[in-house]
C-alpha positions as CSV (number, residue, x, y, z in Angstrom):
1,M,-191.0,58.5,-190.7
2,K,-191.0,55.0,-188.9
3,L,-193.3,52.2,-191.3
4,S,-196.4,51.2,-189.6
5,G,-195.6,47.9,-188.2
6,S,-199.3,46.4,-188.4
7,L,-200.0,47.5,-192.0
8,S,-196.6,46.8,-193.7
9,T,-196.7,43.4,-192.0
10,M,-200.5,42.2,-193.6
11,L,-199.0,43.3,-197.1
12,E,-197.2,40.5,-199.1
13,D,-195.3,43.0,-200.5
14,P,-194.3,46.1,-197.4
15,R,-192.8,48.2,-200.1
16,L,-196.2,49.1,-201.7
17,F,-196.6,50.8,-198.7
18,R,-194.6,54.3,-198.8
19,Q,-194.9,57.3,-196.4
20,Y,-193.2,59.6,-198.6
21,A,-194.0,61.9,-201.4
22,Y,-193.2,61.1,-204.7
23,V,-191.5,63.5,-206.9
24,D,-188.6,63.2,-209.6
25,G,-188.5,59.2,-209.3
26,R,-187.4,60.0,-206.0
27,W,-189.2,59.4,-202.1
28,T,-189.1,62.7,-200.3
29,H,-189.9,64.2,-196.9
30,G,-191.3,67.6,-196.6
31,N,-188.6,70.7,-195.6
32,G,-191.0,72.1,-193.2
33,G,-191.2,69.2,-191.1
34,R,-195.2,69.0,-191.5
35,E,-196.8,65.7,-191.6
36,E,-200.4,64.6,-191.6
37,V,-201.6,61.7,-189.6
38,V,-203.4,59.0,-191.7
39,Q,-206.1,56.8,-189.5
40,D,-208.2,54.0,-190.3
41,P,-211.8,55.3,-190.3
42,A,-213.0,51.8,-188.7
43,T,-211.0,51.7,-185.8
44,G,-209.8,55.1,-185.5
45,E,-206.1,53.7,-185.2
46,V,-203.3,55.5,-187.1
47,I,-202.3,53.8,-189.9
48,G,-199.2,56.4,-190.5
49,H,-198.1,59.7,-191.7
50,I,-197.7,61.9,-194.4
51,P,-195.6,64.6,-195.2
52,W,-196.9,68.1,-196.3
53,L,-194.6,69.5,-198.8
54,E,-193.8,73.3,-198.8
55,A,-194.5,75.4,-202.1
56,D,-190.8,74.9,-203.6
57,Q,-191.2,71.6,-203.4
58,I,-194.6,71.5,-205.5
59,C,-192.5,74.1,-208.2
60,M,-190.0,71.2,-208.0
61,A,-192.3,68.6,-208.8
62,V,-193.4,70.8,-212.2
63,D,-190.2,71.0,-212.9
64,A,-189.6,67.7,-213.0
65,A,-192.5,67.3,-214.7
66,E,-191.4,70.0,-217.2
67,A,-188.1,68.5,-217.9
68,A,-189.3,65.0,-218.7
69,F,-192.3,66.0,-220.5
70,A,-189.8,65.9,-223.8
71,H,-188.4,62.9,-223.6
72,W,-191.9,61.2,-222.5
73,R,-193.8,62.7,-225.7
74,A,-191.5,61.8,-228.1
75,L,-191.3,58.0,-227.4
76,R,-193.3,56.2,-230.1
77,V,-196.8,55.6,-229.0
78,D,-196.1,51.9,-228.5
79,E,-193.3,52.5,-226.3
80,R,-195.5,54.4,-223.9
81,C,-198.1,51.4,-224.1
82,E,-196.0,49.0,-223.4
83,R,-194.8,50.6,-220.1
84,L,-198.6,51.3,-218.9
85,L,-199.4,47.7,-220.0
86,A,-196.3,46.7,-217.6
87,W,-197.4,48.9,-214.9
88,Y,-201.5,47.5,-215.7
89,D,-199.7,44.4,-215.1
90,L,-198.5,44.9,-212.0
91,L,-201.8,46.4,-210.5
92,Q,-203.2,42.8,-211.3
93,A,-200.3,41.0,-209.5
94,N,-200.9,43.0,-206.6
95,R,-204.3,43.3,-206.2
96,E,-205.1,42.0,-202.6
97,D,-201.9,44.5,-201.2
98,L,-203.9,47.1,-203.1
99,A,-207.2,46.2,-202.0
100,T,-205.8,45.9,-198.2
101,I,-204.0,49.2,-198.9
102,M,-207.4,50.6,-199.9
103,T,-209.6,49.2,-197.3
104,L,-207.6,50.5,-194.0
105,E,-206.9,54.0,-195.5
106,Q,-210.8,54.3,-196.9
107,G,-212.8,51.6,-195.1
108,K,-214.7,50.2,-198.3
109,P,-215.1,46.3,-197.7
110,L,-212.3,44.6,-198.9
111,P,-214.5,43.0,-202.4
112,D,-215.1,46.5,-203.3
113,A,-211.6,47.6,-202.7
114,R,-210.8,44.8,-205.1
115,G,-213.2,45.5,-207.4
116,E,-211.9,48.7,-207.5
117,V,-208.5,47.6,-207.9
118,E,-209.9,45.8,-211.5
119,Y,-211.9,48.9,-212.2
120,G,-208.7,51.5,-211.9
121,A,-206.3,48.9,-213.7
122,S,-209.4,48.7,-216.3
123,F,-208.8,51.8,-217.6
124,V,-204.8,52.1,-217.7
125,R,-205.7,49.1,-220.1
126,W,-207.9,50.7,-222.1
127,F,-205.7,53.7,-222.3
128,A,-202.3,52.0,-223.3
129,E,-204.5,50.9,-226.4
130,E,-206.5,54.2,-227.5
131,G,-203.1,56.1,-227.1
132,K,-202.4,53.9,-230.8
133,R,-205.9,55.5,-231.8
134,T,-205.4,59.5,-231.7
135,F,-205.6,60.1,-235.0
136,G,-205.8,63.0,-236.8
137,E,-207.4,63.9,-240.2
138,T,-206.8,64.7,-243.6
139,I,-209.3,67.5,-244.7
140,P,-210.1,68.0,-248.4
141,S,-208.5,70.9,-249.5
142,H,-210.4,74.1,-250.8
143,I,-206.7,76.1,-251.1
144,P,-205.1,75.5,-254.6
145,N,-201.6,73.2,-254.3
146,A,-201.9,73.0,-250.7
147,A,-202.6,69.6,-248.3
148,L,-204.5,70.3,-245.0
149,G,-205.1,68.4,-242.0
150,T,-204.6,67.8,-238.2
151,I,-202.8,66.2,-235.8
152,K,-202.8,65.7,-232.0
153,E,-200.7,66.3,-229.4
154,P,-200.0,66.4,-225.9
155,V,-200.8,69.9,-224.2
156,G,-197.8,69.4,-221.6
157,I,-198.3,69.0,-217.5
158,A,-201.6,67.9,-216.3
159,A,-202.1,68.3,-212.5
160,L,-204.9,65.6,-210.9
161,I,-206.7,66.6,-207.9
162,T,-208.5,63.0,-206.9
163,P,-211.2,62.2,-203.8
164,W,-210.7,60.2,-201.2
165,N,-214.0,57.7,-202.0
166,F,-212.1,55.9,-204.8
167,P,-208.7,56.8,-204.0
168,L,-207.3,54.2,-206.9
169,A,-209.4,54.3,-209.7
170,M,-209.8,58.0,-209.8
171,I,-206.2,58.4,-210.3
172,T,-205.8,55.8,-213.2
173,R,-209.0,56.8,-214.8
174,K,-207.1,60.8,-215.5
175,A,-203.4,59.4,-215.3
176,A,-203.7,56.6,-217.9
177,A,-205.5,58.9,-220.1
178,A,-202.9,61.6,-219.8
179,L,-199.9,59.3,-220.0
180,A,-200.8,57.4,-222.9
181,A,-202.1,60.9,-224.4
182,G,-197.4,61.7,-224.3
183,C,-198.2,64.2,-221.1
184,T,-196.5,64.4,-218.0
185,V,-198.9,64.4,-214.4
186,I,-198.6,65.4,-210.8
187,V,-201.2,63.9,-208.8
188,K,-202.4,65.1,-205.9
189,P,-204.2,62.3,-203.7
190,A,-206.9,63.4,-201.2
191,G,-205.4,63.8,-198.0
192,E,-207.1,60.9,-196.2
193,T,-206.1,58.2,-198.7
194,P,-202.6,58.8,-199.8
195,Y,-201.3,55.3,-199.6
196,S,-203.1,54.2,-202.9
197,A,-202.0,56.9,-205.0
198,L,-198.3,56.1,-203.2
199,A,-198.5,52.4,-203.8
200,L,-199.5,53.3,-208.0
201,A,-196.3,55.7,-207.7
202,E,-194.4,52.5,-206.6
203,L,-195.4,50.5,-209.3
204,A,-195.4,53.0,-211.8
205,E,-191.9,53.2,-211.0
206,R,-191.1,49.1,-211.9
207,A,-193.3,49.8,-214.7
208,G,-190.3,51.0,-216.6
209,I,-192.1,55.0,-216.4
210,P,-189.4,56.9,-216.0
211,A,-188.8,60.1,-213.3
212,G,-190.6,63.0,-213.5
213,V,-193.1,61.4,-215.7
214,F,-195.4,60.5,-212.8
215,N,-195.5,62.7,-209.6
216,V,-197.4,62.4,-206.5
217,V,-197.6,65.4,-203.9
218,L,-199.0,65.7,-200.5
219,G,-199.6,68.7,-198.6
220,E,-202.4,70.9,-197.7
221,P,-205.2,70.8,-200.3
222,A,-206.0,74.6,-200.8
223,E,-202.5,75.3,-200.7
224,V,-201.4,73.3,-203.1
225,S,-204.6,73.3,-205.7
226,K,-203.9,76.7,-205.3
227,I,-200.1,76.5,-206.5
228,L,-200.6,74.1,-209.4
229,C,-203.3,76.0,-211.3
230,A,-201.4,79.1,-211.0
231,E,-198.5,77.7,-212.5
232,E,-198.3,78.9,-216.2
233,R,-196.1,75.2,-217.3
234,V,-199.0,73.3,-215.7
235,K,-200.9,73.2,-219.5
236,A,-204.2,71.0,-217.7
237,V,-205.9,70.4,-214.4
238,S,-208.6,67.4,-213.6
239,F,-210.5,67.5,-210.3
240,T,-212.8,65.2,-208.9
241,G,-214.6,66.4,-206.2
242,S,-217.3,68.8,-205.2
243,T,-218.9,71.1,-206.8
244,R,-217.7,74.1,-204.3
245,V,-214.2,73.1,-204.7
246,G,-214.5,72.9,-208.5
247,R,-215.6,76.2,-208.7
248,L,-212.6,77.7,-206.5
249,L,-210.4,75.5,-208.7
250,L,-211.8,77.0,-212.1
251,E,-211.4,80.6,-210.6
252,Q,-208.0,80.0,-210.0
253,S,-206.8,78.4,-213.4
254,A,-208.3,81.5,-215.0
255,N,-205.5,83.5,-215.4
256,T,-203.7,81.2,-217.3
257,V,-206.7,79.8,-219.5
258,K,-205.5,76.1,-218.4
259,R,-207.6,72.5,-220.0
260,V,-210.0,72.3,-216.9
261,S,-211.8,69.1,-216.9
262,L,-214.1,69.0,-213.5
263,E,-216.3,65.6,-212.3
264,L,-218.3,67.0,-209.7
265,G,-221.1,66.4,-207.4
266,G,-224.3,64.2,-208.2
267,N,-227.4,64.1,-207.0
268,A,-228.8,61.7,-209.1
269,P,-232.5,60.5,-209.3
270,F,-233.6,56.8,-209.2
271,I,-237.2,56.9,-211.0
272,V,-239.3,53.4,-210.9
273,G,-242.0,53.5,-213.5
274,P,-245.8,52.0,-212.3
275,D,-245.1,49.0,-214.8
276,M,-242.3,47.9,-212.8
277,D,-242.0,44.9,-210.8
278,P,-241.6,46.9,-206.9
279,R,-239.4,43.9,-205.7
280,E,-237.2,44.0,-208.5
281,A,-236.6,47.8,-208.6
282,A,-235.9,47.8,-204.6
283,L,-233.3,45.2,-205.1
284,A,-231.8,47.5,-207.6
285,A,-232.4,50.6,-206.1
286,V,-230.6,49.3,-202.5
287,A,-227.9,48.7,-204.6
288,A,-227.7,52.3,-206.3
289,K,-228.3,53.8,-203.0
290,F,-225.6,52.0,-200.7
291,Q,-223.1,51.7,-202.8
292,T,-219.6,53.1,-201.4
293,A,-221.6,53.6,-198.0
294,G,-223.2,56.1,-199.6
295,Q,-220.0,58.2,-200.6
296,D,-220.6,57.7,-204.1
297,C,-221.5,60.6,-206.9
298,L,-223.6,58.1,-207.9
299,A,-225.5,56.9,-205.4
300,A,-229.3,56.9,-205.8
301,D,-230.1,60.0,-204.0
302,R,-233.4,60.7,-204.8
303,I,-235.5,57.7,-205.4
304,L,-238.9,58.7,-206.9
305,V,-241.7,55.6,-207.0
306,H,-244.8,55.8,-209.1
307,E,-247.7,56.3,-206.3
308,S,-249.3,52.9,-207.4
309,I,-246.4,51.1,-206.1
310,H,-245.5,53.1,-203.4
311,D,-245.8,51.1,-200.5
312,E,-244.9,47.9,-202.1
313,F,-241.7,49.5,-203.0
314,V,-241.0,50.4,-199.4
315,E,-241.4,47.4,-198.1
316,H,-239.5,45.7,-199.9
317,F,-236.7,48.4,-199.9
318,A,-236.9,48.4,-195.7
319,E,-236.4,44.9,-196.3
320,R,-233.4,44.6,-198.4
321,M,-231.9,46.9,-196.2
322,A,-231.8,45.5,-192.9
323,A,-230.3,42.5,-194.1
324,L,-227.1,45.0,-194.8
325,T,-224.2,44.0,-192.8
326,V,-222.4,47.1,-191.4
327,G,-218.9,46.6,-189.8
328,N,-215.3,46.8,-190.5
329,G,-213.7,46.2,-194.4
330,L,-211.4,43.8,-193.4
331,D,-214.1,41.4,-191.9
332,S,-215.7,39.0,-194.2
333,E,-219.7,39.6,-195.0
334,V,-219.3,43.0,-194.4
335,D,-221.2,45.1,-196.8
336,L,-221.2,48.5,-195.7
337,G,-218.2,50.4,-194.0
338,P,-217.9,53.7,-192.3
339,L,-217.8,56.7,-193.5
340,I,-214.1,58.9,-194.0
341,H,-214.0,60.8,-190.9
342,R,-216.5,62.1,-187.8
343,Q,-217.7,65.1,-189.8
344,A,-219.0,63.0,-192.3
345,V,-221.5,61.3,-190.2
346,E,-222.4,64.3,-188.4
347,K,-223.2,66.1,-191.7
348,A,-225.3,62.5,-192.3
349,A,-227.1,63.0,-189.0
350,G,-228.3,65.8,-189.5
351,I,-229.5,65.7,-193.0
352,V,-232.1,63.1,-191.8
353,E,-232.7,65.3,-188.4
354,D,-233.7,68.1,-191.2
355,A,-235.9,65.7,-192.6
356,L,-237.8,64.5,-189.9
357,A,-238.4,68.1,-188.4
358,K,-240.3,68.8,-191.9
359,G,-242.2,66.2,-191.7
360,A,-240.4,63.1,-193.3
361,T,-241.2,59.6,-191.6
362,L,-238.3,57.6,-190.3
363,V,-238.6,54.0,-191.5
364,A,-235.5,52.4,-190.6
365,G,-232.1,53.5,-189.4
366,D,-231.2,52.8,-185.5
367,Q,-227.7,55.2,-184.9
368,Q,-227.4,53.2,-181.9
369,E,-226.5,50.2,-183.6
370,A,-223.7,51.9,-185.5
371,P,-220.3,49.4,-184.6
372,G,-217.9,52.8,-183.8
373,E,-218.0,56.7,-184.6
374,N,-217.6,56.9,-187.4
375,F,-220.1,54.3,-188.7
376,F,-223.7,55.6,-190.0
377,M,-226.6,52.7,-189.9
378,P,-228.6,52.9,-193.2
379,V,-231.6,55.2,-192.8
380,L,-234.9,55.2,-194.9
381,L,-237.1,58.0,-195.0
382,T,-240.1,58.6,-196.7
383,G,-242.5,61.6,-197.5
384,V,-239.5,63.5,-198.5
385,T,-240.2,66.9,-199.8
386,R,-238.3,69.7,-201.8
387,D,-237.7,71.8,-198.8
388,M,-235.4,68.8,-197.2
389,K,-231.5,68.8,-197.3
390,V,-232.3,65.2,-198.1
391,W,-233.7,66.4,-201.5
392,N,-231.3,69.3,-202.3
393,E,-228.0,68.0,-201.3
394,E,-225.8,65.5,-202.4
395,T,-226.0,63.2,-198.8
396,F,-223.0,61.1,-199.2
397,A,-224.0,58.7,-197.0
398,P,-226.6,55.9,-196.3
399,V,-229.2,57.9,-196.5
400,A,-232.3,56.8,-198.6
401,G,-234.9,59.3,-199.6
402,I,-238.2,58.2,-201.2
403,T,-240.7,60.5,-202.8
404,A,-243.9,59.5,-204.4
405,Y,-245.0,60.7,-207.8
406,E,-248.3,61.1,-210.2
407,D,-247.3,60.8,-213.6
408,D,-244.3,61.1,-216.3
409,D,-244.5,64.6,-216.7
410,Q,-244.5,65.6,-213.0
411,V,-241.6,63.1,-212.8
412,I,-239.4,64.5,-215.0
413,E,-239.8,67.9,-213.5
414,M,-238.7,66.6,-210.2
415,A,-236.1,64.8,-211.1
416,N,-235.0,67.8,-213.1
417,D,-235.1,69.9,-210.1
418,T,-231.2,70.4,-209.3
419,E,-228.2,72.0,-209.9
420,Y,-226.7,68.5,-210.5
421,G,-226.9,66.9,-213.8
422,L,-224.2,63.7,-213.4
423,A,-226.1,60.6,-213.6
424,A,-230.2,59.2,-213.5
425,Y,-231.3,55.8,-213.2
426,L,-234.9,54.5,-214.5
427,Y,-236.5,51.6,-214.1
428,T,-239.3,50.5,-216.6
429,Y,-240.4,47.8,-219.1
430,D,-242.3,50.1,-221.1
431,I,-240.3,51.6,-224.3
432,R,-242.5,55.0,-224.8
433,R,-241.4,55.6,-221.3
434,I,-238.0,54.9,-221.3
435,W,-237.4,56.7,-224.7
436,K,-239.4,59.9,-223.4
437,L,-237.7,60.1,-219.7
438,M,-234.3,59.1,-221.3
439,R,-234.2,62.3,-223.8
440,A,-235.8,64.4,-221.2
441,L,-233.7,63.7,-218.3
442,E,-231.0,66.4,-217.8
443,Y,-228.0,64.3,-216.9
444,G,-224.5,63.3,-219.0
445,M,-225.4,59.7,-217.8
446,V,-228.6,57.8,-217.8
447,A,-229.0,54.1,-216.7
448,V,-232.0,52.4,-217.7
449,N,-232.9,49.3,-216.1
450,S,-229.2,48.9,-214.7
451,V,-227.5,50.0,-212.0
452,K,-223.5,49.3,-213.1
453,M,-222.9,52.2,-215.6
454,T,-219.3,52.8,-215.8
455,G,-216.4,51.4,-216.9
456,P,-213.8,52.1,-220.0
457,P,-215.5,52.7,-223.1
458,V,-217.7,55.0,-221.1
459,P,-217.8,59.0,-221.9
460,F,-218.2,59.3,-218.0
461,G,-219.2,63.0,-216.5
462,G,-222.1,65.4,-216.2
463,I,-223.8,68.6,-217.5
464,K,-225.2,71.9,-215.2
465,Q,-222.9,71.8,-212.3
466,S,-221.7,68.4,-212.2
467,G,-218.7,69.3,-214.3
468,L,-217.3,69.7,-217.7
469,G,-215.6,67.5,-219.8
470,R,-215.3,63.1,-220.1
471,E,-213.5,60.7,-218.8
472,G,-213.0,57.0,-220.4
473,G,-214.1,56.2,-223.3
474,V,-212.6,57.8,-226.7
475,T,-213.3,61.2,-225.4
476,G,-211.2,60.9,-222.5
477,I,-208.0,61.4,-223.6
478,D,-208.8,64.0,-226.0
479,E,-208.9,66.3,-222.6
480,Y,-205.2,65.9,-223.0
481,L,-204.6,66.4,-226.5
482,D,-204.2,69.5,-228.4
483,T,-205.3,69.5,-231.9
484,K,-203.1,71.0,-234.3
485,Y,-203.8,72.4,-237.6
486,Y,-201.3,72.1,-241.1
487,C,-201.8,73.8,-244.2
488,L,-198.8,72.3,-246.5
489,G,-198.2,74.9,-249.7
490,A,-196.3,73.5,-252.8
491,L,-193.3,75.8,-253.7
492,G,-193.9,77.6,-256.4
493,S,-197.3,77.9,-256.0
494,V,-198.3,81.5,-255.0
495,S,-199.5,83.5,-258.0
496,G,-196.2,85.6,-259.3
497,S,-193.6,83.4,-258.0
């Protein structure tokens, strides 16, 4: 495989652009000769190719991770910490190249890509330090002449299956926790965005992370995930993606009773109280809706505004939305990049058509202004009702739907009217309303008067069909640790001895 001249020449360090899988410390091509084209979603141009590994090569990655596990887990925790901190330093030092790779394969604007590199690196640093705090405990003994307690041990090999919308940070958030715990990992990135994962592997090698500890496998998603879920030596599976695929992976992991953590779909409500400044809330709602061009599990999908300020809110929202610039993420002053592929555009168009057919009003969003076939201009719909796809589905597109409500009890019921339970936003000055709604909303995370809610110290995750477990925070590393109880009896303490 030849390097793509256009991408490699854009990087300060061309070695960060790799078109091979990474298994046992070696760059690996596919035995079967199968390849997948990777395209720039903004232009449709081919960035490069990646190999699709065969089943036996996926098993070789498991072999490598198994062989490396004994040494990696036996390292002192401070030694693992030093390697992770070296990885962190390399991520920071190569931020511009990593951001360029990400923008070309995913489409997000360069400032957003730089922000993701910072965000992703922050998890490496956090878990490097958190690994030193995986304490066991001493249990006051109820057994005569015995000492009781617990220690925490790494579960083993962890398979990490990650999405295309955050191709770097979703890997580091999982991998840093697993590596700090003493696990070895096999990363399966999305086929649309493999190069961020491979750049991470290159930097992990430079940081001194041994061969077999961090592996990146590429291939047909259903085939690879089925092998990893069925493999008994893989002890944990962590997945970020759609609820539909999450259910399937949970089923496939059942026979081997794996540790499974799932960060699945969202359908976040954005609730605006009657006491809120409509302009302030509208600016925040635009930020919450259109991050990553709406391709974000935290994106505000259902905007619920009190009827007393509804019209003024819509006016400010439309004004701010109109100021957003859509274009190639490499261009300066671009706010929204393309959607990941044409199918995403078609899905977004279908959601809008469904809403209009069922009575919604199109306030803004002329698709004739789209600068390319994978672009979707921001859409604002009012009069959204519960029978519409825009209400019930995770849109994963820059489509904003606004619905008026009458009182707190009604908006609580409306907000909870979904199978999802990842995140919710609440904007109000009233502390009584804040407390009432924060407790009543059936979501794993609630942001009050703030669009930003994530970061390394945060236990990120949802309830209902938005997932299992938490990533980040002091609980994030627990997904990769087993608690072992011990009872140390004194010799000669058994009656009659």
